C-alpha positions in Angstrom: 0.0 0.0 0.0 1.5 3.4 -1.0 1.6 6.1 1.6 -0.5 8.4 -0.6 -3.5 6.2 0.0 -3.2 6.4 3.8 -5.0 8.9 5.9 -3.0 11.7 7.5 -2.5 11.2 11.2 -2.5 14.2 13.5 -0.8 13.9 16.9 -1.8 16.2 19.7 1.4 16.4 21.9 1.3 17.0 25.6 4.6 15.8 27.1 7.6 15.6 24.8 8.8 12.0 25.6 5.3 10.5 25.1 4.6 12.4 21.9 8.0 11.5 20.5 7.5 7.8 21.4 4.1 7.8 19.7 5.5 9.3 16.5 8.4 6.9 16.4 6.1 3.9 17.0 3.7 4.9 14.3 6.6 5.2 11.8 8.3 2.0 12.8 5.4 -0.4 13.5 3.5 0.6 10.3 5.8 -1.7 8.3 4.7 -4.7 10.3 1.0 -3.9 9.9 1.0 -2.7 6.3 3.6 -5.2 5.0 5.7 -2.7 3.0 9.1 -1.6 3.9 9.5 2.0 5.1 5.8 2.9 4.4 3.9 4.7 7.1 1.1 7.3 7.2 1.8 11.0 6.8 2.1 12.3 10.4 1.9 15.9 11.7 2.3 16.9 15.3 1.4 20.0 17.3 1.9 20.7 21.0 1.6 23.6 23.4 4.2 24.0 26.2 3.7 21.3 28.8 3.5 24.0 31.5 0.3 25.2 29.9 -1.3 21.8 30.4 0.0 21.4 33.9 -1.3 24.7 35.1 -4.8 23.8 33.9 -4.6 20.2 35.2 -3.5 21.3 38.6 -6.3 23.8 38.7 -8.8 21.2 37.7 -9.7 23.3 34.6 -10.6 20.5 32.2 -12.5 22.9 30.0 -9.2 24.7 29.5 -7.4 21.4 28.9 -10.0 20.5 26.2 -9.6 23.9 24.5 -5.8 23.4 24.2 -6.4 19.9 22.8 -9.0 21.2 20.3 -6.8 24.1 19.3 -4.1 21.7 18.4 -6.6 19.6 16.5 -7.7 22.6 14.5 -4.1 23.4 13.6 -3.5 19.8 12.6 -6.7 19.8 10.5 -5.4 22.9 8.7 -2.3 20.9 7.8 -4.5 18.2 6.3 -4.8 15.7 9.1 -7.8 13.4 8.8 -8.0 12.3 12.4 -6.4 12.9 15.8 -4.6 10.8 18.4 -3.3 12.1 21.7 -0.6 10.0 23.4 -1.4 11.3 26.8 -3.8 9.4 29.0 -4.4 12.0 31.6 -5.8 14.7 29.3 -8.4 12.1 28.1 -10.3 13.3 31.1 -11.2 16.2 28.9 -11.6 14.1 25.7 -15.4 14.4 25.2 -15.2 18.2 25.5 -12.2 18.4 23.1 -13.9 16.2 20.5 -17.0 18.5 20.4 -14.7 21.5 19.7 -12.6 19.7 17.0 -13.2 19.7 13.2 -11.9 16.1 12.7 -12.5 12.8 14.6 -10.3 11.4 17.4 -9.3 7.9 18.6 -9.6 7.4 22.3 -6.6 5.8 23.9 -8.4 3.9 26.7 -11.0 2.6 24.2 -8.1 1.1 22.1 -6.5 -0.4 25.2 -9.8 -1.9 26.3 -10.3 -3.5 22.9 -6.8 -5.0 23.0 -7.4 -6.3 26.5 -10.6 -8.0 25.5 -8.9 -9.5 22.4 -6.2 -11.0 24.6 -8.7 -12.3 27.2 -7.6 -10.3 30.2 -10.1 -10.2 33.1 -8.8 -7.6 35.5 -6.4 -4.8 34.8 -4.2 -2.8 37.1 -4.3 0.8 35.8 -1.1 2.8 36.3 -0.7 6.4 35.4 -0.8 9.9 36.9 -2.8 10.4 40.1 -5.5 12.2 38.0 -5.8 9.3 35.7 -5.9 6.6 38.3 -8.5 8.3 40.4 -10.8 9.4 37.7 -13.0 7.7 35.1 -11.0 7.5 31.9 -10.3 3.8 32.0 -13.3 2.5 34.1 -15.7 4.1 31.6 -14.1 2.2 28.7 -13.2 -1.1 30.4 -16.7 -1.5 31.7 -18.1 -1.6 28.1 -16.0 -4.8 27.5 -16.8 -6.5 30.8 -13.3 -6.0 32.1 -12.6 -5.3 35.8 -10.0 -2.9 36.9 -8.0 -1.9 40.0 -5.7 0.9 41.1 -2.9 1.0 43.7 -3.6 2.2 47.2 -3.1 5.9 48.0 0.6 5.7 49.0 1.5 3.7 45.9 -0.5 6.1 43.7 1.7 8.9 45.0 4.8 7.0 44.2 3.7 6.3 40.7 2.7 9.9 40.2 6.0 11.3 41.5 8.0 8.9 39.2 6.0 10.1 36.2 6.2 13.9 36.9 9.7 14.1 38.5 11.5 11.6 36.2 9.8 10.1 33.2 8.4 13.3 31.7 12.1 14.4 31.5 13.1 11.1 30.0 14.9 10.0 33.3 14.8 6.3 34.0 16.1 5.1 37.4 16.5 1.5 38.3 15.3 2.1 41.8 12.1 3.6 40.5 11.6 0.6 38.2 11.9 -1.7 41.3 9.3 0.4 43.1 6.8 0.0 40.2 7.4 -3.7 39.9 6.7 -4.1 43.6 3.4 -2.2 43.2 2.5 -4.5 40.3 3.4 -7.6 42.4 1.1 -6.4 45.2 -1.8 -5.9 42.8 -1.4 -9.5 41.5 -1.3 -10.9 45.1 -4.0 -8.7 46.7 -6.3 -7.7 43.8 -6.0 -10.6 41.4 -4.9 -8.5 38.4 -3.8 -10.4 35.3 -2.4 -7.5 33.2 -1.2 -3.9 33.8 -2.2 -0.9 31.8 0.8 1.4 31.2 -1.7 4.3 31.4 0.9 7.1 31.1 2.6 7.5 27.8 6.0 7.6 29.4 5.6 4.4 31.5 6.9 2.2 28.6 10.2 4.0 29.1 10.6 2.1 32.4 8.2 -0.9 32.3 7.7 -3.7 29.7 7.0 -7.4 29.5 10.6 -8.3 30.4 10.4 -6.6 33.8 6.7 -6.8 34.8 5.4 -9.8 36.6 2.3 -9.8 34.5 1.7 -8.8 30.9 1.7 -5.1 30.1 -0.7 -3.2 27.9 1.4 -0.4 26.4 -1.1 2.4 25.7 1.4 4.3 23.5 2.0 1.3 21.2 -1.7 0.3 21.2 -2.7 3.8 20.2 -0.1 4.0 17.5 -1.1 0.6 16.1 -4.8 1.7 16.0 -3.7 4.9 14.2 -2.0 2.9 11.5 -5.1 0.7 11.1 -7.3 3.8 10.9 -5.0 5.4 8.4 -5.1 2.3 6.2 -8.9 1.8 6.6 -8.4 -1.5 8.4 -10.6 -0.5 11.4 -13.7 -0.4 9.1 
């Protein structure tokens, strides 16, 4: 399949490492899905400074977050993008508002993860991400549609995960001691909550966790969203 026949993917960037990882994954995994060397969809990306998002998130201003997302979508649509992905789980709290303000459609990251979990037969997922993501309804609202149970770490563990994300991973810093803390949190969820897979529900978490170090299978939201974007661009989701 020639790239000219693929839809143009727009990426709404929030944090730099997550957006870069999504872009790279779309470009490198497309060859596996489309079966043609070096072929991938046309991709455009727009992002506002991360500080703008964090000021709004810390203030609980999800309308403001949605407006930033939609503003990026409008810019991407002007460049010819046919649809949008956003490789940031937390801002999906504002997803429905952003979609209403956008001129082109979006893929929802948690929806794609839920579909993949259902396809792979998982029954109960541990959701890891920012404190906002773990404590709000982004994943429960989607997993419930597919009959999949979910769990989050206890309050102290949620704070550990949140600090690792915001103080280390968003800067591209990966520390072995932080990896050990995350693995321990997953082990406790397996033992106490019966989880059979873990959602890497922050786009930066794949920088520090994968199937090689996790005691249960990982659902890499970045890769899953990128793969869904490739299928959407090629018309394979229809």
